[in-house]
PDB file of N, CA, C and O in Angstrom:
ATOM      1  N   MET A   1     -49.057 -15.614 -13.208  1.00  0.00           N
ATOM      2  CA  MET A   1     -49.346 -15.043 -13.731  1.00  0.00           C
ATOM      3  C   MET A   1     -48.207 -14.243 -13.003  1.00  0.00           C
ATOM      4  O   MET A   1     -48.399 -13.103 -13.424  1.00  0.00           O
ATOM      5  N   THR A   2     -46.634 -14.158 -11.758  1.00  0.00           N
ATOM      6  CA  THR A   2     -46.127 -13.577 -11.554  1.00  0.00           C
ATOM      7  C   THR A   2     -44.617 -13.935 -12.483  1.00  0.00           C
ATOM      8  O   THR A   2     -43.678 -13.176 -12.725  1.00  0.00           O
ATOM      9  N   GLY A   3     -44.785 -15.160 -12.811  1.00  0.00           N
ATOM     10  CA  GLY A   3     -43.586 -16.791 -13.277  1.00  0.00           C
ATOM     11  C   GLY A   3     -43.964 -15.357 -15.024  1.00  0.00           C
ATOM     12  O   GLY A   3     -42.990 -14.611 -15.123  1.00  0.00           O
ATOM     13  N   ALA A   4     -44.867 -15.098 -15.916  1.00  0.00           N
ATOM     14  CA  ALA A   4     -44.742 -14.482 -16.851  1.00  0.00           C
ATOM     15  C   ALA A   4     -44.672 -13.373 -17.056  1.00  0.00           C
ATOM     16  O   ALA A   4     -44.300 -13.139 -18.206  1.00  0.00           O
ATOM     17  N   LEU A   5     -44.931 -12.201 -16.237  1.00  0.00           N
ATOM     18  CA  LEU A   5     -44.168 -11.198 -16.259  1.00  0.00           C
ATOM     19  C   LEU A   5     -42.341 -11.391 -15.692  1.00  0.00           C
ATOM     20  O   LEU A   5     -41.526 -10.487 -15.877  1.00  0.00           O
ATOM     21  N   PHE A   6     -42.062 -12.413 -15.167  1.00  0.00           N
ATOM     22  CA  PHE A   6     -40.671 -12.731 -15.584  1.00  0.00           C
ATOM     23  C   PHE A   6     -40.108 -13.336 -16.857  1.00  0.00           C
ATOM     24  O   PHE A   6     -39.424 -12.894 -17.780  1.00  0.00           O
ATOM     25  N   LEU A   7     -40.539 -14.272 -16.625  1.00  0.00           N
ATOM     26  CA  LEU A   7     -40.608 -15.045 -18.089  1.00  0.00           C
ATOM     27  C   LEU A   7     -40.187 -14.591 -19.673  1.00  0.00           C
ATOM     28  O   LEU A   7     -39.205 -14.727 -20.403  1.00  0.00           O
ATOM     29  N   ILE A   8     -41.798 -13.844 -19.769  1.00  0.00           N
ATOM     30  CA  ILE A   8     -41.703 -13.186 -21.128  1.00  0.00           C
ATOM     31  C   ILE A   8     -40.283 -12.270 -21.292  1.00  0.00           C
ATOM     32  O   ILE A   8     -39.511 -12.732 -22.132  1.00  0.00           O
ATOM     33  N   PRO A   9     -39.925 -11.290 -20.747  1.00  0.00           N
ATOM     34  CA  PRO A   9     -38.347 -10.335 -20.104  1.00  0.00           C
ATOM     35  C   PRO A   9     -37.484 -11.102 -20.533  1.00  0.00           C
ATOM     36  O   PRO A   9     -37.130 -10.741 -21.656  1.00  0.00           O
ATOM     37  N   VAL A  10     -36.902 -12.104 -20.142  1.00  0.00           N
ATOM     38  CA  VAL A  10     -36.201 -13.065 -20.480  1.00  0.00           C
ATOM     39  C   VAL A  10     -35.928 -13.843 -22.017  1.00  0.00           C
ATOM     40  O   VAL A  10     -34.787 -13.975 -22.458  1.00  0.00           O
ATOM     41  N   ALA A  11     -37.017 -14.276 -22.670  1.00  0.00           N
ATOM     42  CA  ALA A  11     -37.390 -14.972 -23.793  1.00  0.00           C
ATOM     43  C   ALA A  11     -37.395 -13.806 -24.720  1.00  0.00           C
ATOM     44  O   ALA A  11     -37.145 -14.162 -25.871  1.00  0.00           O
ATOM     45  N   ILE A  12     -37.557 -12.802 -24.618  1.00  0.00           N
ATOM     46  CA  ILE A  12     -37.097 -11.379 -25.902  1.00  0.00           C
ATOM     47  C   ILE A  12     -35.947 -11.346 -25.278  1.00  0.00           C
ATOM     48  O   ILE A  12     -35.314 -11.948 -26.146  1.00  0.00           O
ATOM     49  N   GLY A  13     -35.101 -11.107 -24.398  1.00  0.00           N
ATOM     50  CA  GLY A  13     -33.781 -11.013 -23.966  1.00  0.00           C
ATOM     51  C   GLY A  13     -32.832 -11.973 -25.101  1.00  0.00           C
ATOM     52  O   GLY A  13     -31.834 -11.782 -25.795  1.00  0.00           O
ATOM     53  N   MET A  14     -33.723 -13.032 -24.852  1.00  0.00           N
ATOM     54  CA  MET A  14     -32.561 -14.408 -25.878  1.00  0.00           C
ATOM     55  C   MET A  14     -32.199 -14.195 -26.413  1.00  0.00           C
ATOM     56  O   MET A  14     -30.998 -14.140 -26.675  1.00  0.00           O
ATOM     57  N   GLY A  15     -33.567 -13.807 -27.167  1.00  0.00           N
ATOM     58  CA  GLY A  15     -34.049 -13.776 -28.234  1.00  0.00           C
ATOM     59  C   GLY A  15     -33.195 -12.657 -29.386  1.00  0.00           C
ATOM     60  O   GLY A  15     -32.898 -12.715 -30.579  1.00  0.00           O
ATOM     61  N   LEU A  16     -33.011 -11.655 -28.275  1.00  0.00           N
ATOM     62  CA  LEU A  16     -31.962  -9.913 -29.044  1.00  0.00           C
ATOM     63  C   LEU A  16     -31.205 -10.729 -28.778  1.00  0.00           C
ATOM     64  O   LEU A  16     -30.964 -11.011 -29.952  1.00  0.00           O
ATOM     65  N   ILE A  17     -30.321 -11.673 -28.000  1.00  0.00           N
ATOM     66  CA  ILE A  17     -29.084 -12.278 -28.011  1.00  0.00           C
ATOM     67  C   ILE A  17     -28.853 -13.158 -29.268  1.00  0.00           C
ATOM     68  O   ILE A  17     -27.799 -13.371 -29.867  1.00  0.00           O
ATOM     69  N   GLY A  18     -29.563 -13.418 -29.407  1.00  0.00           N
ATOM     70  CA  GLY A  18     -29.757 -14.500 -30.559  1.00  0.00           C
ATOM     71  C   GLY A  18     -29.723 -13.375 -31.283  1.00  0.00           C
ATOM     72  O   GLY A  18     -28.757 -12.623 -31.159  1.00  0.00           O
ATOM     73  N   LEU A  19     -30.626 -13.112 -32.042  1.00  0.00           N
ATOM     74  CA  LEU A  19     -30.255 -12.174 -33.299  1.00  0.00           C
ATOM     75  C   LEU A  19     -29.315 -11.520 -33.291  1.00  0.00           C
ATOM     76  O   LEU A  19     -28.830 -11.313 -34.403  1.00  0.00           O
ATOM     77  N   ALA A  20     -28.557 -10.843 -31.995  1.00  0.00           N
ATOM     78  CA  ALA A  20     -27.313 -10.500 -32.822  1.00  0.00           C
ATOM     79  C   ALA A  20     -26.191 -11.273 -32.999  1.00  0.00           C
ATOM     80  O   ALA A  20     -25.198 -10.957 -33.653  1.00  0.00           O
ATOM     81  N   ALA A  21     -26.493 -12.930 -32.023  1.00  0.00           N
ATOM     82  CA  ALA A  21     -25.449 -12.594 -32.353  1.00  0.00           C
ATOM     83  C   ALA A  21     -25.345 -13.183 -34.037  1.00  0.00           C
ATOM     84  O   ALA A  21     -24.334 -13.044 -34.725  1.00  0.00           O
ATOM     85  N   PHE A  22     -26.457 -13.769 -34.445  1.00  0.00           N
ATOM     86  CA  PHE A  22     -26.166 -13.861 -36.011  1.00  0.00           C
ATOM     87  C   PHE A  22     -25.581 -12.425 -36.703  1.00  0.00           C
ATOM     88  O   PHE A  22     -24.630 -12.197 -37.450  1.00  0.00           O
ATOM     89  N   PHE A  23     -26.496 -11.674 -36.159  1.00  0.00           N
ATOM     90  CA  PHE A  23     -25.541 -10.599 -37.128  1.00  0.00           C
ATOM     91  C   PHE A  23     -24.446 -10.219 -36.930  1.00  0.00           C
ATOM     92  O   PHE A  23     -24.044  -9.326 -37.676  1.00  0.00           O
ATOM     93  N   TRP A  24     -23.640 -10.668 -35.992  1.00  0.00           N
ATOM     94  CA  TRP A  24     -21.882 -10.454 -35.485  1.00  0.00           C
ATOM     95  C   TRP A  24     -21.181 -11.392 -36.937  1.00  0.00           C
ATOM     96  O   TRP A  24     -20.184 -11.122 -37.607  1.00  0.00           O
ATOM     97  N   SER A  25     -22.558 -13.034 -37.112  1.00  0.00           N
ATOM     98  CA  SER A  25     -21.768 -13.304 -37.945  1.00  0.00           C
ATOM     99  C   SER A  25     -21.594 -13.569 -38.784  1.00  0.00           C
ATOM    100  O   SER A  25     -20.771 -14.390 -39.188  1.00  0.00           O
ATOM    101  N   LEU A  26     -22.666 -12.661 -39.582  1.00  0.00           N
ATOM    102  CA  LEU A  26     -23.028 -12.032 -40.911  1.00  0.00           C
ATOM    103  C   LEU A  26     -22.606 -11.018 -41.572  1.00  0.00           C
ATOM    104  O   LEU A  26     -22.742 -10.512 -42.686  1.00  0.00           O
ATOM    105  N   ARG A  27     -21.836 -10.777 -40.217  1.00  0.00           N
ATOM    106  CA  ARG A  27     -21.052  -9.496 -40.622  1.00  0.00           C
ATOM    107  C   ARG A  27     -19.550  -9.131 -41.236  1.00  0.00           C
ATOM    108  O   ARG A  27     -18.922  -8.472 -42.065  1.00  0.00           O
ATOM    109  N   HIS A  28     -19.454 -10.626 -39.555  1.00  0.00           N
ATOM    110  CA  HIS A  28     -17.650 -10.443 -40.038  1.00  0.00           C
ATOM    111  C   HIS A  28     -17.511 -12.611 -40.814  1.00  0.00           C
ATOM    112  O   HIS A  28     -16.964 -13.612 -40.352  1.00  0.00           O
ATOM    113  N   ASP A  29     -18.425 -12.320 -42.231  1.00  0.00           N
ATOM    114  CA  ASP A  29     -17.989 -13.432 -43.064  1.00  0.00           C
ATOM    115  C   ASP A  29     -17.641 -15.073 -42.543  1.00  0.00           C
ATOM    116  O   ASP A  29     -16.728 -15.899 -42.548  1.00  0.00           O
ATOM    117  N   GLN A  30     -19.620 -14.821 -41.928  1.00  0.00           N
ATOM    118  CA  GLN A  30     -18.817 -16.181 -41.516  1.00  0.00           C
ATOM    119  C   GLN A  30     -19.719 -17.116 -42.396  1.00  0.00           C
ATOM    120  O   GLN A  30     -19.506 -18.264 -42.005  1.00  0.00           O
ATOM    121  N   TYR A  31     -20.720 -17.117 -43.510  1.00  0.00           N
ATOM    122  CA  TYR A  31     -21.324 -17.914 -44.240  1.00  0.00           C
ATOM    123  C   TYR A  31     -20.110 -17.571 -45.178  1.00  0.00           C
ATOM    124  O   TYR A  31     -20.553 -17.934 -46.267  1.00  0.00           O
ATOM    125  N   ASP A  32     -19.276 -17.254 -45.331  1.00  0.00           N
ATOM    126  CA  ASP A  32     -18.683 -16.844 -46.982  1.00  0.00           C
ATOM    127  C   ASP A  32     -19.016 -17.760 -47.851  1.00  0.00           C
ATOM    128  O   ASP A  32     -19.692 -17.538 -48.855  1.00  0.00           O
ATOM    129  N   ASP A  33     -18.476 -19.046 -47.457  1.00  0.00           N
ATOM    130  CA  ASP A  33     -18.067 -20.153 -48.284  1.00  0.00           C
ATOM    131  C   ASP A  33     -18.883 -21.466 -48.310  1.00  0.00           C
ATOM    132  O   ASP A  33     -18.284 -22.432 -48.783  1.00  0.00           O
ATOM    133  N   PRO A  34     -19.803 -21.611 -47.998  1.00  0.00           N
ATOM    134  CA  PRO A  34     -19.903 -23.006 -47.028  1.00  0.00           C
ATOM    135  C   PRO A  34     -20.221 -24.466 -48.318  1.00  0.00           C
ATOM    136  O   PRO A  34     -20.244 -25.662 -48.028  1.00  0.00           O
ATOM    137  N   ASP A  35     -20.414 -23.899 -49.619  1.00  0.00           N
ATOM    138  CA  ASP A  35     -20.340 -24.778 -50.718  1.00  0.00           C
ATOM    139  C   ASP A  35     -18.293 -25.218 -50.827  1.00  0.00           C
ATOM    140  O   ASP A  35     -17.563 -26.209 -50.849  1.00  0.00           O
ATOM    141  N   GLY A  36     -18.227 -24.236 -50.850  1.00  0.00           N
ATOM    142  CA  GLY A  36     -16.485 -24.233 -51.046  1.00  0.00           C
ATOM    143  C   GLY A  36     -16.207 -25.673 -50.112  1.00  0.00           C
ATOM    144  O   GLY A  36     -15.943 -26.826 -50.451  1.00  0.00           O
ATOM    145  N   ASP A  37     -16.382 -25.078 -48.904  1.00  0.00           N
ATOM    146  CA  ASP A  37     -16.541 -26.103 -46.863  1.00  0.00           C
ATOM    147  C   ASP A  37     -17.048 -27.344 -47.210  1.00  0.00           C
ATOM    148  O   ASP A  37     -16.397 -28.299 -46.788  1.00  0.00           O
ATOM    149  N   ALA A  38     -17.977 -27.570 -47.826  1.00  0.00           N
ATOM    150  CA  ALA A  38     -18.130 -28.690 -48.204  1.00  0.00           C
ATOM    151  C   ALA A  38     -17.734 -30.242 -49.509  1.00  0.00           C
ATOM    152  O   ALA A  38     -17.903 -31.461 -49.540  1.00  0.00           O
ATOM    153  N   ARG A  39     -17.155 -29.171 -50.373  1.00  0.00           N
ATOM    154  CA  ARG A  39     -16.369 -29.843 -51.337  1.00  0.00           C
ATOM    155  C   ARG A  39     -15.678 -30.104 -50.859  1.00  0.00           C
ATOM    156  O   ARG A  39     -15.554 -31.328 -50.837  1.00  0.00           O
ATOM    157  N   ARG A  40     -14.519 -29.230 -49.984  1.00  0.00           N
ATOM    158  CA  ARG A  40     -12.992 -29.926 -49.767  1.00  0.00           C
ATOM    159  C   ARG A  40     -13.295 -30.499 -48.507  1.00  0.00           C
ATOM    160  O   ARG A  40     -12.309 -30.506 -47.770  1.00  0.00           O
ATOM    161  N   ILE A  41     -14.169 -30.910 -48.079  1.00  0.00           N
ATOM    162  CA  ILE A  41     -14.203 -32.397 -46.540  1.00  0.00           C
ATOM    163  C   ILE A  41     -14.247 -33.223 -47.830  1.00  0.00           C
ATOM    164  O   ILE A  41     -13.693 -34.267 -47.487  1.00  0.00           O
ATOM    165  N   LEU A  42     -14.559 -33.341 -49.000  1.00  0.00           N
ATOM    166  CA  LEU A  42     -15.040 -35.175 -49.673  1.00  0.00           C
ATOM    167  C   LEU A  42     -13.827 -34.762 -50.870  1.00  0.00           C
ATOM    168  O   LEU A  42     -13.889 -35.651 -51.721  1.00  0.00           O
ATOM    169  N   THR A  43     -12.944 -33.931 -51.183  1.00  0.00           N
ATOM    170  CA  THR A  43     -11.384 -34.503 -51.818  1.00  0.00           C
ATOM    171  C   THR A  43     -10.747 -34.064 -50.739  1.00  0.00           C
ATOM    172  O   THR A  43      -9.525 -34.149 -50.859  1.00  0.00           O
ATOM    173  N   ALA A  44     -11.043 -33.714 -49.929  1.00  0.00           N
ATOM    174  CA  ALA A  44      -9.133 -33.501 -48.637  1.00  0.00           C
ATOM    175  C   ALA A  44      -8.620 -34.853 -48.769  1.00  0.00           C
ATOM    176  O   ALA A  44      -9.221 -35.925 -48.838  1.00  0.00           O
ATOM    177  N   PRO A  45      -7.107 -34.516 -48.796  1.00  0.00           N
ATOM    178  CA  PRO A  45      -6.386 -35.876 -48.968  1.00  0.00           C
ATOM    179  C   PRO A  45      -6.926 -36.581 -46.904  1.00  0.00           C
ATOM    180  O   PRO A  45      -7.105 -35.954 -45.860  1.00  0.00           O
ATOM    181  N   ASP A  46      -6.985 -37.863 -47.192  1.00  0.00           N
ATOM    182  CA  ASP A  46      -6.470 -38.403 -45.717  1.00  0.00           C
ATOM    183  C   ASP A  46      -5.498 -38.826 -45.296  1.00  0.00           C
ATOM    184  O   ASP A  46      -4.835 -39.794 -45.666  1.00  0.00           O
ATOM    185  N   THR A  47      -5.220 -37.510 -43.782  1.00  0.00           N
ATOM    186  CA  THR A  47      -3.686 -37.712 -43.365  1.00  0.00           C
ATOM    187  C   THR A  47      -4.548 -38.052 -42.162  1.00  0.00           C
ATOM    188  O   THR A  47      -5.763 -37.856 -42.186  1.00  0.00           O
ATOM    189  N   PRO A  48      -3.854 -38.615 -41.004  1.00  0.00           N
ATOM    190  CA  PRO A  48      -4.022 -38.759 -39.407  1.00  0.00           C
ATOM    191  C   PRO A  48      -3.913 -37.630 -39.042  1.00  0.00           C
ATOM    192  O   PRO A  48      -3.465 -36.803 -39.837  1.00  0.00           O
ATOM    193  N   ALA A  49      -4.477 -37.050 -37.074  1.00  0.00           N
ATOM    194  CA  ALA A  49      -4.626 -35.946 -37.150  1.00  0.00           C
ATOM    195  C   ALA A  49      -3.101 -36.151 -36.665  1.00  0.00           C
ATOM    196  O   ALA A  49      -2.420 -35.186 -37.013  1.00  0.00           O
ATOM    197  N   ASN A  50      -2.184 -37.381 -35.782  1.00  0.00           N
ATOM    198  CA  ASN A  50      -1.418 -36.978 -35.269  1.00  0.00           C
ATOM    199  C   ASN A  50       0.260 -37.461 -36.448  1.00  0.00           C
ATOM    200  O   ASN A  50       0.420 -38.678 -36.543  1.00  0.00           O
ATOM    201  N   PRO A  51       1.235 -36.653 -37.151  1.00  0.00           N
ATOM    202  CA  PRO A  51       1.601 -37.586 -38.458  1.00  0.00           C
ATOM    203  C   PRO A  51       2.123 -38.691 -37.864  1.00  0.00           C
ATOM    204  O   PRO A  51       1.831 -39.805 -38.300  1.00  0.00           O
ATOM    205  N   THR A  52       2.936 -38.536 -36.826  1.00  0.00           N
ATOM    206  CA  THR A  52       4.148 -38.912 -35.759  1.00  0.00           C
ATOM    207  C   THR A  52       3.426 -40.447 -35.089  1.00  0.00           C
ATOM    208  O   THR A  52       4.133 -41.333 -34.608  1.00  0.00           O
ATOM    209  N   GLN A  53       2.102 -40.520 -35.165  1.00  0.00           N
ATOM    210  CA  GLN A  53       1.531 -42.039 -35.247  1.00  0.00           C
ATOM    211  C   GLN A  53       1.710 -43.106 -35.848  1.00  0.00           C
ATOM    212  O   GLN A  53       1.328 -42.666 -36.933  1.00  0.00           O
ATOM    213  N   LYS A  54       1.952 -44.082 -36.057  1.00  0.00           N
ATOM    214  CA  LYS A  54       1.246 -44.963 -37.033  1.00  0.00           C
ATOM    215  C   LYS A  54       0.209 -45.581 -36.858  1.00  0.00           C
ATOM    216  O   LYS A  54      -0.236 -45.554 -35.710  1.00  0.00           O
ATOM    217  N   GLU A  55      -0.795 -46.599 -38.231  1.00  0.00           N
ATOM    218  CA  GLU A  55      -1.979 -46.340 -37.360  1.00  0.00           C
ATOM    219  C   GLU A  55      -2.034 -47.982 -37.008  1.00  0.00           C
ATOM    220  O   GLU A  55      -1.524 -48.607 -37.938  1.00  0.00           O
ATOM    221  N   THR A  56      -2.385 -48.631 -36.207  1.00  0.00           N
ATOM    222  CA  THR A  56      -2.209 -49.514 -35.634  1.00  0.00           C
ATOM    223  C   THR A  56      -3.874 -50.316 -36.256  1.00  0.00           C
ATOM    224  O   THR A  56      -4.821 -49.670 -36.704  1.00  0.00           O
ATOM    225  N   SER A  57      -3.807 -52.132 -36.075  1.00  0.00           N
ATOM    226  CA  SER A  57      -5.888 -52.398 -36.600  1.00  0.00           C
ATOM    227  C   SER A  57      -5.668 -53.160 -35.767  1.00  0.00           C
ATOM    228  O   SER A  57      -4.738 -53.873 -35.390  1.00  0.00           O
ATOM    229  N   HIS A  58      -7.074 -52.832 -35.397  1.00  0.00           N
ATOM    230  CA  HIS A  58      -7.547 -53.485 -33.841  1.00  0.00           C
ATOM    231  C   HIS A  58      -8.510 -55.163 -34.334  1.00  0.00           C
ATOM    232  O   HIS A  58      -9.703 -55.270 -34.614  1.00  0.00           O
ATOM    233  N   GLY A  59      -7.974 -55.709 -34.308  1.00  0.00           N
ATOM    234  CA  GLY A  59      -8.846 -56.364 -34.231  1.00  0.00           C
ATOM    235  C   GLY A  59      -7.780 -57.870 -35.477  1.00  0.00           C
ATOM    236  O   GLY A  59      -8.325 -58.937 -35.757  1.00  0.00           O
TER     237      GLY A  59
END
């Protein structure tokens, strides 16, 4: 029973922290254009992460 007296406020506190983080992300436009990002991934040109490195085939 004493464990519940400790764990319930901890769980409520963690939930409030998560809710605050969600509202922070809404306020800072983190969900502004998710559809545009999804389309950009499909239509972006394939460029290597390190342009100075040449592609090598393994096999």
